[in-house]
C-alpha positions in Angstrom: 13.3 -17.3 20.2 11.3 -15.3 17.7 13.5 -13.5 15.3 12.4 -10.4 13.2 14.0 -8.1 10.6 13.6 -4.4 11.1 14.8 -2.9 7.9 15.8 0.6 6.6 16.5 0.8 2.9 18.2 4.0 1.9 20.1 5.8 -0.9 20.6 9.2 0.9 21.9 10.6 4.1 20.0 9.4 7.2 22.4 9.0 10.1 19.7 10.4 12.5 17.2 7.9 11.2 19.6 5.0 11.6 20.1 5.9 15.3 16.3 6.3 15.8 15.4 2.9 14.2 18.2 1.3 16.2 16.5 2.6 19.3 13.2 1.1 18.1 15.0 -2.3 17.6 16.3 -2.1 21.2 12.8 -1.4 22.4 11.3 -4.4 20.6 14.0 -6.7 22.0 13.6 -5.5 25.5 9.8 -5.2 25.6 8.9 -8.4 23.7 11.9 -10.7 24.2 12.5 -11.1 20.5 15.7 -11.2 18.6 15.9 -8.2 16.2 18.0 -8.1 13.1 18.4 -4.4 12.2 19.1 -4.4 8.5 20.3 -1.3 6.7 20.3 -1.7 3.0 22.5 1.1 1.7 22.7 2.3 -1.9 24.1 5.7 -1.0 27.1 7.4 -2.8 30.5 6.8 -1.2 30.7 9.9 1.1 27.2 9.2 2.5 28.0 5.5 2.8 31.0 6.3 4.9 29.0 8.5 7.2 26.4 5.8 7.6 29.2 3.3 8.5 30.3 5.7 11.2 26.8 6.1 12.5 26.3 2.3 12.7 29.7 1.9 14.4 28.6 4.5 17.0 25.4 2.7 17.9 25.3 1.5 21.5 25.1 -2.3 22.0 21.6 -3.5 22.8 20.8 -7.0 24.1 18.9 -9.0 21.5 19.8 -6.7 18.6 22.2 -7.5 15.8 23.0 -4.8 13.2 23.7 -5.6 9.5 24.8 -2.7 7.4 25.1 -3.8 3.8 26.3 -1.7 0.9 25.4 -2.8 -2.7 28.5 -5.0 -3.0 27.5 -6.8 0.1 23.9 -7.2 -1.1 25.1 -8.3 -4.5 27.1 -11.1 -3.0 24.2 -12.5 -1.0 21.9 -12.3 -4.0 24.4 -14.0 -6.3 24.6 -16.9 -3.9 20.9 -17.2 -3.5 20.2 -17.0 -7.2 22.9 -19.6 -7.8 21.3 -22.0 -5.3 17.9 -21.4 -6.8 18.8 -23.1 -10.0 17.4 -20.4 -12.3 18.4 -20.5 -16.0 18.7 -16.7 -16.2 20.7 -15.5 -13.2 21.8 -12.3 -14.7 18.3 -11.1 -15.4 17.2 -12.0 -11.9 20.1 -10.1 -10.4 19.4 -7.1 -12.5 15.8 -7.0 -11.3 16.7 -7.4 -7.7 19.6 -4.9 -7.7 19.0 -2.5 -10.6 21.2 0.5 -11.3 18.2 2.9 -11.0 15.9 3.5 -8.0 13.4 0.8 -7.4 11.0 1.0 -4.4 10.0 -2.6 -4.9 13.4 -4.1 -5.4 14.9 -2.6 -2.3 12.2 -4.2 -0.2 12.4 -7.5 -2.1 16.1 -7.6 -1.1 15.1 -7.1 2.5 12.6 -10.0 2.1 15.3 -12.3 0.8 17.9 -11.4 3.4 15.4 -11.7 6.1 14.8 -15.3 4.9 18.5 -15.9 5.0 18.6 -14.5 8.6 15.9 -16.9 9.7 13.4 -14.1 10.5 9.6 -14.6 10.7 8.7 -11.0 9.7 9.9 -7.9 8.0 9.2 -4.4 9.5 10.1 -1.6 7.1 10.9 2.1 7.9 12.1 4.9 5.5 14.9 7.3 5.6 12.7 10.4 5.2 10.7 9.8 8.3 10.9 10.0 12.1 8.8 9.0 15.1 6.2 10.9 17.0 6.7 11.4 20.7 4.1 10.9 23.6 4.8 11.7 27.2 8.4 12.4 26.2 9.0 9.0 24.6 9.1 7.9 21.0 6.0 6.2 19.6 7.3 3.0 18.1 5.1 1.1 15.6 7.1 -2.0 16.4 5.0 -2.3 19.6 1.8 -3.1 17.7 3.5 -5.1 15.0 5.0 -7.5 17.5 1.7 -7.7 19.5 -0.4 -8.8 16.6 1.6 -10.1 13.6 1.4 -13.8 12.9 -1.3 -14.6 15.5 -4.7 -16.0 14.5 -7.3 -13.3 14.1 -9.6 -15.0 16.6 -6.9 -14.8 19.2 -6.4 -11.0 18.9 -10.0 -9.9 18.7 -10.0 -9.0 22.4 -6.8 -6.9 22.6 -7.8 -5.0 19.4 -9.9 -1.9 19.9 -12.3 -2.9 17.1 -12.5 -5.8 14.7 -14.2 -6.4 11.4 -13.3 -10.0 10.4 -15.4 -11.8 7.8 -17.0 -15.1 8.9 -14.8 -18.1 8.3 -11.5 -16.1 8.4 -10.8 -16.1 12.1 -8.3 -18.9 11.9 -6.2 -17.0 9.4 -3.0 -15.4 10.8 -2.6 -11.6 10.9 -0.5 -11.1 7.8 -0.1 -7.3 7.8 0.2 -4.7 10.6 0.5 -1.1 9.6 0.0 2.5 10.4 0.1 5.7 8.3 2.0 8.9 8.6 1.5 12.5 9.6 3.3 15.5 8.2 4.0 16.2 4.5 2.2 14.2 1.8 3.8 10.8 1.0 3.9 11.8 -2.7 5.4 15.3 -3.3 2.5 16.8 -5.3 1.1 19.3 -2.8 2.4 22.1 -5.0 0.4 20.8 -7.9 -2.8 21.1 -5.8 -1.9 24.7 -4.9 -1.2 25.6 -8.6 -4.2 24.0 -10.1 -6.7 21.8 -8.2 -8.3 20.7 -11.4 -5.0 19.4 -12.8 -4.3 17.8 -9.4 -7.6 15.9 -9.5 -7.0 14.9 -13.1 -3.6 13.4 -12.3 -4.4 11.7 -9.0 -7.6 10.4 -10.6 -5.5 8.4 -13.0 -4.4 6.3 -10.0 -7.9 5.2 -9.3 -9.6 2.3 -11.1 -11.7 3.4 -14.1 -14.7 1.5 -12.7 -14.7 3.3 -9.4 -18.2 4.8 -8.8 -18.2 8.6 -9.3 -19.6 9.1 -5.8 -16.4 7.6 -4.3 -13.9 8.9 -6.9 -13.8 12.4 -5.6 -13.3 11.3 -2.0 -10.5 8.9 -3.0 -8.7 11.7 -4.9 -8.9 14.0 -1.9 -7.7 11.3 0.5 -4.9 9.9 -1.6 -1.3 10.4 -0.4 -2.4 12.4 2.7 -2.1 9.8 5.3 -3.4 10.7 8.8 -3.0 14.4 8.2 -1.9 16.2 11.3 -3.3 13.7 13.8 -1.1 13.6 16.9 -0.8 10.3 18.8 -2.8 10.4 22.0 -3.1 6.7 22.9 -3.3 3.4 21.1 -6.2 2.4 18.9 -6.3 -0.7 16.6 -8.6 -2.1 14.0 -8.4 -5.8 13.2 -9.5 -6.3 9.6 -8.0 -6.8 6.2 -5.8 -3.7 5.8 -6.6 -1.3 2.9 -3.4 0.0 1.2 -4.9 3.4 1.3 -4.9 3.5 5.1 -1.2 2.7 5.8 2.2 3.7 4.5 5.2 1.6 3.5 7.4 3.6 6.0 5.2 2.0 8.7 4.5 -1.6 7.8 5.2 -5.1 8.9 4.6 -8.3 6.9 4.5 -11.9 8.0 7.0 -14.2 6.2 4.2 -16.3 4.9 3.2 -13.4 2.7 6.5 -12.2 1.3 8.1 -15.6 0.9 5.5 -16.4 -1.8 5.0 -13.1 -3.6 7.5 -10.2 -4.1 6.9 -6.6 -4.9 7.1 -5.3 -8.6 10.7 -4.5 -9.5 9.8 -1.5 -11.6 12.5 1.2 -11.6 12.0 5.0 -11.2 8.3 4.4 -10.3 6.8 5.4 -7.0 4.0 3.4 -5.4 4.6 -0.1 -6.8 5.8 -1.3 -3.4 2.1 -1.3 -2.2 1.3 -4.3 -4.3 1.4 -6.8 -1.5 -0.9 -4.8 0.7 -3.6 -4.8 -1.9 -3.0 -8.5 -2.5 -3.3 -9.4 1.1 -6.5 -7.3 1.4 -8.1 -9.0 -1.7 -7.2 -12.4 -0.2 -9.0 -11.5 3.0 -6.0 -12.1 5.1 -6.5 -10.4 8.5 -4.4 -7.4 9.3 -4.2 -4.7 12.0 -4.3 -1.0 11.4 -2.9 1.1 14.2 -2.5 4.8 15.0 1.3 4.9 15.8 1.8 7.1 12.8 5.3 8.0 11.6 6.2 11.6 10.8 6.9 12.0 7.1 9.2 14.8 5.7 10.7 15.6 2.3 14.4 15.8 1.9 16.1 18.8 0.5 17.3 16.8 -2.6 13.7 16.9 -3.9 13.8 20.7 -3.9 16.7 20.8 -6.3 15.9 21.1 -10.0 17.3 17.6 -10.7 15.6 16.1 -7.7 12.3 17.7 -8.7 12.4 16.5 -12.3 13.4 12.9 -11.3 10.6 12.7 -8.7 7.9 14.0 -11.0 8.9 11.6 -13.7 8.6 8.8 -11.1 5.1 9.9 -10.4 4.3 10.0 -14.1 5.6 6.4 -14.5 3.4 5.4 -11.5 0.3 6.8 -13.3 1.2 4.7 -16.4 1.9 1.6 -14.3 -1.3 2.0 -12.4 -3.3 1.0 -15.4 -1.7 -2.5 -15.3 -1.7 -2.7 -11.5 -5.4 -1.8 -11.3 -6.1 -4.5 -13.9 -4.2 -7.1 -11.7 -6.1 -6.0 -8.6 -9.4 -6.2 -10.3 -8.6 -9.9 -10.9 -7.3 -10.5 -7.4 -10.3 -8.9 -5.9 -12.6 -11.1 -8.0 -10.5 -14.2 -7.0 -10.8 -13.5 -3.3 -10.3 -16.6 -1.2 -9.1 -18.5 -4.3 -5.8 -16.5 -4.0 -5.0 -18.8 -1.0 -4.3 -22.5 -0.8 -5.6 -24.8 1.9 -3.1 -23.5 4.4 -4.0 -19.8 3.9 -0.9 -19.2 1.8 -0.8 -17.0 -1.3 -0.8 -18.9 -4.6 2.2 -17.5 -6.5 1.4 -19.0 -9.8 -2.1 -17.5 -9.9 -0.8 -14.1 -9.1 1.8 -14.5 -11.9 -0.9 -15.4 -14.3 -2.9 -12.3 -13.4 0.1 -10.1 -14.0 0.6 -11.7 -17.4 -3.1 -11.3 -18.2 -2.7 -7.5 -17.6 -0.2 -7.4 -20.5 -3.1 -7.9 -23.0 -3.8 -4.2 -22.6 -3.7 -2.3 -25.9 -0.4 -0.3 -26.0 -2.2 2.6 -27.7 -4.2 3.1 -24.4 -0.9 3.7 -22.6 0.2 6.2 -25.2 -3.1 8.1 -24.8 -2.7 8.0 -21.0 0.8 9.4 -21.3 -0.4 12.2 -23.6 -3.0 13.2 -21.0 -0.3 13.3 -18.3 1.9 15.4 -20.5 -0.9 17.9 -21.3 -1.7 18.2 -17.6 1.9 19.0 -16.6 2.1 21.5 -19.5 -1.0 23.4 -18.2 0.8 23.8 -14.8 3.5 25.9 -16.4 6.8 26.9 -14.9 9.2 24.1 -14.1 6.3 21.6 -14.6 6.6 22.4 -18.3 10.1 20.9 -18.2 8.5 17.7 -16.9 6.1 17.8 -19.9 9.0 18.2 -22.2 10.8 15.2 -20.7 7.6 13.1 -21.1 7.2 14.2 -24.7 10.8 13.3 -25.5 10.1 9.8 -24.2 6.7 9.3 -25.7 7.7 6.3 -27.7 9.9 4.6 -25.1 8.2 5.2 -21.8 5.0 3.2 -22.3 7.1 0.2 -23.5 9.4 0.5 -20.4 6.4 0.4 -18.1 5.0 -2.6 -19.9 8.3 -4.4 -19.8 8.4 -3.7 -16.0 5.2 -5.8 -15.7 6.7 -8.6 -17.7 9.7 -8.5 -15.4 7.4 -8.8 -12.5 5.8 -11.9 -13.9 9.3 -13.3 -14.5 10.3 -12.5 -10.9 7.1 -14.2 -9.6 8.0 -17.4 -11.5 11.4 -17.6 -9.7 10.5 -16.1 -6.3 9.5 -19.3 -4.4 12.8 -21.0 -5.4 14.7 -17.8 -4.4 13.1 -17.6 -0.9 13.6 -21.3 -0.4 17.3 -21.0 -1.4 17.8 -18.2 1.2 16.0 -20.0 4.0 17.5 -23.5 3.4 21.1 -22.3 2.9 21.2 -19.8 5.8 23.3 -17.5 3.8 26.1 -15.6 5.6 25.0 -12.0 6.2 27.9 -10.0 7.7 27.7 -6.6 9.3 
């Protein structure tokens, strides 16, 4: 029986989301006859963790669904065993990258990839704690429906059920590697207030996320479309596009990846940096791996924590780090785009060593360019005034250290890539024990 991993990483209160995703798991098992491992990776503080344990205990049993709720101690034990079996010479560094003390959007999903391997799953389906499902005819609109219908099947096999298709000649025998939808509701990145305060500053900051060689005629459009998802589009019936999926068209709260993708390449383990968890989507697109984009968009919302002074500052600093990291990530994607089909071996699998080399090549960037970029971000925040000036002050105080931290994050990514195939093999071969 096909076994899949539906995962919900969290570090904040989300009992309602746990119940909703469990309902999606039950739907997938009932409608598609699959075995669903619902994996909650919980980094919440003790009181919230206790509430989540109660929420999980209260879930009604569902045929074909097994629930695994792992706090950081539970995750650490699994990782230690996998790292030990992998034979790495630097286990402490690997463990620190996979389970850092600070927030890492990439690392939490990398842990899901590894545990899914240990559970014998053939795919990972990710949801987020700050989202919920749309409804249609009184029922939730579950993305899992389209993910299970298409993922892992050869592109030529699913042309007919897809609403539209745009597959390059010679790629029809490649399996669908990514299935994703977007979101409706609030922006995925909490910068709407910046646009309201000063549209010019908004365009300046968001523009830093776009490759420097992007033609001017496209740049303005990309700036306006970034982080907005599907806007306020309400679900009114299924539509799908079979084609390599652009990371700008989907969201990580609404994504599924075939194991042949994530068992070979992880996500960057950068800490306190938004957006780095989209790396695999860009890589699959550049390799011309087929994907399916659907319109079962999830509803995004911002938690109250982001509205506090501490939450606001932390989030804006994560966005600033993203703008610094993007210089390196854009360099890597320029290389992967140029490589195209060469990113794959003869069996349509990603070549880990080549990706690692591209990441290392990006480190040739002049560090002074990073400092100048940071100075520009600081000046932009200072022009916004108000509490954004506090963000500028925080950036100025870290002018010497922050660019180096971002650069070190890319070096860490190359290190993780070097060890990733051995890690995923260790998880799959050992069948590690994953307790509820």
